[in-house]
C-alpha positions, 0 to 999 in steps of 0.5 A, spaced: 662 288 527 658 285 533 658 277 534 653 274 539 654 267 542 648 265 546 645 258 548 638 256 548 637 258 555 640 264 555 636 266 549 630 265 552 631 268 558 633 275 554 628 275 549 622 270 551 622 267 544 623 261 541 630 260 538 628 263 531 625 269 534 631 270 539 636 270 533 631 275 530 630 280 536 638 280 537 639 282 530 634 287 530 637 290 537 643 291 532 647 285 533 650 284 526 651 276 527 648 271 532 650 264 533 645 260 538 647 254 540 642 248 540 646 242 543 645 236 539 641 240 535 646 244 532 646 251 532 642 257 528 646 263 525 643 269 524 646 274 518 643 279 515 635 277 514 637 270 514 637 265 519 641 258 517 641 252 521 648 248 522 647 241 524 651 238 529 656 233 528 655 226 530 661 224 535 663 218 539 664 220 546 670 217 549 671 217 557 679 218 558 
């Protein structure tokens, strides 16, 4: 099983497409599961023919 983690910038650079298109392109290239991180917008998870949006968890930033 292959799993590929990419952020939006990496995905756009490699595929030239939107985040959803990038997940589909990487899946069609043989990657079993794609996780595309979108910062405060969460992430996309591509498995099989499905693409799921995983929302980001709101947190409080504390400067240590």
